[in-house]
N, C-alpha and C positions, 0 to 999 in steps of 0.2 A: 059504425058500430065499434065501440071500444072493446078491446080484448083485455080481459083481466089478467094481470100478471100473477103468476104463482111462484112461491118460494120453492126452489129446487135444491135438494141436498145432493151434492156431488160426492160420491164415495172416492176416497183417495186410492189411487192405484199402487202407491208405495206401501209395502207391508209395515205394520206397526213395530214388529220385533225383527231385528237383524240377527237371525239365529246363527249365522256364520260368525259374527263378532262375539256373540254370547258363548258359543262352544269354544272358540279360540281363547277367550279370556278364562273360561273354566279350566281348560287344559293348563294354562299358565298357572292358575291358582293351585290346582292339584299338584302339578309338578314341583312348584315352589314349596308347597306344604310338605311334600314327601322329603325333599332335600333338607329342609330346615328340621324336620323331625329326626332324620338320620343324623344330622349335625348335632342335635340335642342329645341323641343317644351316645354319640361320641364324647360329648362333654359329661356324660354320666347323669343326665337329667331324666332318664327313663329306665334306670337300672339300679337295683339295690343289691349290695354284696351280701351273700348269706353268711359270711364269716363275722364273728364278733369284732367290734372296733374297726371294721373295714367298710369303706363306702359310706353312702349317706344313710341316715336314719329314715324311718318311715315318714316322720313328720317333715323332715327336710326334703325328702323325695316328693311329697305331695305339694309343698309350697313351690319348690323349684320347677316341678312339672307344670303347675298351674301358671306360673309366670311365663314359662317358655311357650305354653299353648297360646297365651294371649299375644306374645310376640309373633308366633307363627301366623296366627290369624291376621294380625295387623299388617305384616309385610306382604304376605301372599295375596290377601284380598285387595290391598292397595295397588299392587302391581297388575294383577290380572284384570281387575275391574277397570283400571285406567285404560288398559289396552282394549277392553271390550267397548268402552265409551268412545275411544279414539277411532276404532275401526268401524263403528256403527255408521249407518247411512246419514247423510245430512238431511235434516228434516225441512221439507219445503211446504209452505202453506199452513204452518201451524204457529201458534202463539209461542212467545218466549218461555212462558211457564210450562206449556205442554212439552216443549223441547227439553227443558230441564227435567221434567218428570220422566220422560222416556229414557234419557241418558242415565238417570238415577236407577230406573227399573232395569236397564241393561246391566248395570254393575251388580245389582242385587241378584238378578237371574244368573249371571256368571258365577257368583259366589254360591248360589243354591245348587247349581249343577255340579260344581266342583265339590261341594260338601257331600253330595250323594256318592260321587266317585270315590272320594277319599275315605268316607265311612265304610263303603263296601270293601275297599282295599285293606283298611285297618281291621275290619271285622274278620276277614279271612286270615290275616296274619295273627291276630290275637287268638283266634280259634285254634290255630295250629300250635301256638305257644302254650295255651291253656291245656290242650290235649296232651302235649308232651309233659307239662308239669303234673297233670293228674296221673299220667302213667308212672312218672317218677315217684310221686307220692305213694302210689299203690305198691310199687316195688319196695320202697323204704318201709312201709307199714308191714309188708310181708316179711322182710328181713328182720324187723324188730320183733315180730311175733315169734319167729324161729329162734331168735336169740333169747327170748324170754323163757323158753323151755320147750323141749320137743313134745312134751305131753300136750301143751296148750296149742302148739302149732299144728300137730297132727290131727287134731279134732276139729272139723269144720264148724261144729256147733259149740264153740268156746263159751259164749255167754250163758247158754243153758247148762253147760258142763259144770259151771260154778255151783249151780243149785243142785245138780246131781251129786257133786262132791259133799255138800252139806248133809245129804241123806245118809251117807255111809261113813261119816266121821266117827272116830273112836276117841273115847276119853283119854286113852293113853296111846299116842301114836306109836307105830312099830319102829323101833330103832333100827331094824334090819331092812327097812324099805329101801328100794333103790333110789339113789340120788335123783335119777331122771324123773321118777314119779313124784317125789317130794318137790322138786323145783317146778314141775309142771303145775301141780296143785297150788303152790305158792304164787306162781305167776298169774294163775286165774283169779286168785283172791285179790291180788294187787291191781290187776286189770279192771276187775269189777269195782274196786274202790276208786280208781282213777276216772272211770266213766260216770261214777256217781258223785263226783265233786271232791274226791280225795279223802273222804272220811271212811274209815274202816270200823265196822261194828265191833263192840267190845268182845262179843263171842269169837269173832274172827281173829282179833288180836290175841286172845288167850290161846286159841288153837295154834296160831302161828308160833307163839312162844313155846308151846309144847313141841311142835315140830322142830324148831331150832334147837331146843334143849336135847331132844332125842338124837338129832343128827350130829350135833357138835359137842355134846357132853357138858355144855354150860348149865349153870344152875337156872332154875325157873326165873329167878329175879333178874339175872344177867340177860337171859334170853328175852325176857319181856322188855328190858331196856333197849336191846338191839332192835326188836320189832318196832318199838315206839319211834326210834330214830329213823328207821326206814320209812315208816308210815308218814312221818313228818316230811321227809324228803319227797315222797310221792305227792303229798298234798301241795307242797310248795311248787313242784314242777307243774302240777295241774293248774294251779292258780296263775303261774307265769304264762302257761300256754293260753289260758283264757284272756289274760291281759294283752298278750301279743295279738290275739285274734281281734279283740276290741279295738286296739289301736289301728290295726289294718282296716277294720270296717270304717272307722272314722276317717282315715286317710282316703279310702275309696269314696266315701260320701263327699268329702271336701273336694276331691278331684273332679267328681261329677258336677258339682256346683260350678267349679271354675271352667269346665268344658263348656257348659251352657253359657256362662258369662263370656267366654272367649268367642263363642260362635255369634252371640249377639253383637259383640264389638266388631267381629269380622263383617257381619251384614251391614252395620252402620258405615264402616270404613269403605266397603264395596260401593255402597250408594254414593258416598261423597266422591270417591275416586272416579266412578263412572261419569258423574256430572262434570268433574274437572277435565276428564278426557274428552267429553263432548264439547266443552267450551274451547279446549285447545284445538279440536278439529275444525270448529267454526270460525276460528280467528283468521282474519285476512292475512294473506301471504306478505 
């Protein structure tokens, strides 16, 4: 009696993923990335001087940072993924294409693990820097408010105080009013204009001219000219601030694009380097 033969699938005892090699390669990628990022900071590729005509501009900063991010991903992924592929186990009983795929996957896995580690490290560092910057900006804003006038700084409801001032305006301002009160009210008017785009209503301009005339003894015409000059400067400063904010937004957007591009390049390089490392491992002595 013939016994029918059956096809038997033998499960391999060798694990598909050599996690030791993957983790080792990931640490190499992460460490190399941090070293190169620190080196880039030393070259000024991740810092912009706050002083005029000093350091790189926002546009130059974005382009230089983008190029350096690609270089960092390229070098670190190539080194770490090669090590991951080289340290991986020799594949026994699999086809050549399967061995190539596994070595490539080991390189990509090492890059992915390193990316998570690096992003977590950078997120904590960026969070600390951003927190310090926000605190500094708050302190600067508070100092600016105090410098604008004690009346505006002492009142916690400065935006609404502007509208309260308009309720009690006099057609003829008191020439004997204290300079502190006059400067505080003037600061609130200019602050309201700056937050509204830099435009000062005609009624506020006329009132400011009367305040200036009463306090300085200038004629109404000269006082009006002085007010117009100051309002023009406030509007120009507000437009300059908006332009700088827009340039910073565009630079941040472009940097985000280049970060994504650099990471895609890093993943590709990691796969190729992992395959090269595996080929070198399997070469006869």
